[in-house]
N, C-alpha and C positions, 0 to 999 in steps of 0.2 A: 504494499499500498502505498504509494507517494506522499512522503509529508515534510512539509519544509519548515524547520524549527526557526526559531523569530524572538526579537526581544533580547535585552541585555542576559537577561540567566538564562536564554533557551526556552521562556517556561510558555509559547505559544507555539504548537501547532496547526499547521493549516494543512488540510488533505487538498490534493489538485490532481485534476489531469490533463492530457493531453492529445489531440487526434488532428488529425490532418494536415498538410504540406504546405507550405507558402509564405508570407509577410505573416509574425505574427499579431493574434488576436487576443486580446483580454476581455472575457466574458465574466461581467459581477450582476451577478443573482437577483431575482425577484425574492420575496419572502419575510420582508423585515428584518429581524433579529436572527430571523428563523431561516435568513437565505441558504438553500442549499441547491449542488449541481440538478438534484430530483425538480427542482422546481420548473426547470425550464421546460417540463414537461405539460404544464399547466398555462404556460401564456401561450400566444397567439401563435406563434410558432416556434418549434425548439431548436435555437439557435445553435446549439452545440452540434447539433447533425444535421442540418443545414447548410451554416456556415465554414464547415469542414472540408466540405467541398472543394474551395476556393484558397483558404486559412488556417495558420496551425494553431489554434484554437485553446487556450490554455484555461479549466473553469476549477472552481475550487469552493470549497462551502468555507460561510464568512464562519468568521472567528468565535466562537460560542455555539455553533450552529451545527447539525446534524455530525462528521467525525473532526472537527473543527474545537479547537480548545484555546483559551488565554485568559490572562487578567483582565479585570474588570476595569478599563479607564477612566475613572469617575472625571477627570479634570478636561480630555480632551478623546472621546472615544468615538470620535470622525476621523482626527487625528491619528488615532490608533489606528484605525480600518486600513488608511492609506499609506501607514508601515509597510505593516499587512502584504498588502497586494503591491505595493512595488519593491519591499524584500522578495516576495516569490520571483518579480521578471529578474532580479538582481541574481537570483539562486538559480534562476537557469539560463543566465547570460543574454540577457535579454535586453541589449539597448532601446532601439526603438518599437516602437508601439500602439496597433488601433486597439482603442476601447471600444465594446455595447456594454450600455446597461438596461436594465432594463426595472419597472418600477423604483426600489429603494438603490439599485444600483446603478441609476442614472444619477444620485447625489455622492457615493463612491466616486463612479467617473470626473465628472467633474471638481472636485478635490483634489484626485490624482494629475488633472490637468492645472491646477494650481501648481501642487507640491512641482510637479516636475515637466511646466511646461513646453521644453523643448525635447521631453520623447516620446508622448503621446501625439502620433503624426495625424488621424483623425477621430472624430467621434460621432459614435450612434446613440441619441439618449432617448429610447420606448419607452413610452407614456410617464413622464418624471412624474412623480412623486413630488408635494408639496405644501404647504398648509395656507389656503384662503379661509376667508370668513365661511363658505358651504362648507368646511370640514376643520373648522376648529376644534370642537369639542372632539373630535372622531380619534385623532392622531394620539394626544396624552395617553389612550388606552391601549396603544396598540403593543405596547410590552407585555400585557400580563401573560397571555400564552406562550409566550418564549421563556417569562418568568417561571412558569407551572414545571414547565422540560425542565429547565435550570434547574431546580429544587428536585424532580427526581432525579437527577443525576448527582446532584450535590447536596444532599439531604441539611450538610452544617450552614449551608447558605439562608440567611435571614430576607424574607423578602423586601424588608423596607429598603435593605440593599440596593435587589434587583428593582424596585419602582425607583431608586435615585439614580440608578444607572441608566434604566428605560427614559425618565421622565427625560434626563440631560440628554436623551438622546433626541427627543422627540417635543419639548416644547420648545423650539425654538420657528424662527420664521423661515417662510416663503419655502427653496430646496432643502434648508437645515443645515447642508455643510459647507456652503460657503456664501461670501457675500454680493450681494448686488454691486453692488461698485467696482469688483473684483472682472464679474462676469462681463462687465463691458469693456473690460481691457482685453479679455480671452480671444487669442490670435486663431484657436483650432476650430478648421475647419470641424464642422458639427450637423448635422443630422438629425434634423427634432422630428422625432412621432409623439402628438398630445396625445394624452387621453383621453377620455370619454366617462368617466365615474369617479364618485366619491374619493376613493384614494389617492388619483392621480387626474386631478381636476383639469379639465382644458383650458381651462386660462389662466393656468401655472405653463402648459406645456405651452403657449401662446406668447406667457413674456418669457419667458427662457431663449427662445426662439427668437426671439425681438433685441434680447438685452446682446448674446450673444452674437459679435459683429461681422463673425464669416460662417454663417448657420443659414440652411436651408429647413425647411418646414414642410414635411407631407403627414396633408391629411384631406379628405379620411383616407384612412391606410388599412384598421381593423375590418371593421365591420360593413359593409356585408365580406361575408367569408371569401368572396372571389376576389376578393382586393390583395388576399393577400399572397401567392404565389409573385404577382407585380411587384409588391410592398417587396418582400424578398432580392428583388431582381435589381430592386431601386438600391437596397442599400450595398449589396453588392457592388455595383457601381460606382453605387458612391465612394465604398472602400477602395474599391482598384484602383479609379482616379488618382486621389491622394499617396498610392501606396509608392514608395520610392524606389524609381527603378536600381 
């Protein structure tokens, strides 16, 4: 089982998988704090399966989800996730790469783009998560299912600690992991696929596309189902257009 050890004490273990050949594409899974490779099977299209036809696809279970584990960073949880993701690419000897994030993975993608802007060649943001007036009471509680699972794995953990961590993740503003002012400066070519539900507000996706100066917006892309094949081809073409020769 491929495991990447991260952190100053090697106390973070990230389970990852690779498939396909070509330019590296880091996939950032949906699923909130429970984001794992398996969650791709519940999305509009199975990105690891589909995109590995054209790219070297890297997928993983997020810290403390599935087969991955690590400490809870109470000060900067989004930053600690970014260190895991960037560290994994370092571990694999990959300098430049594309990223595609879905749901919470879009916020992780944006944080990676902020931390190592010269390494992310292009990005795809599939139904960005974000907080607006339509879901402000929804997101602060999305940590609960994850916390229940954590307490089963680690009976010594206290619910109060897990709640504090979950609220630190989800009590912020907009896309949670980066600020609007930074997004206005981001030069990474980005294809944005806005969401259409409470967890992925359409208005948030549209604002993300508007803020990023080098972005393209694709919608509708998800419904009806007949749109999915051309959406996949649009993603392929977008990433290949920005792949270094």
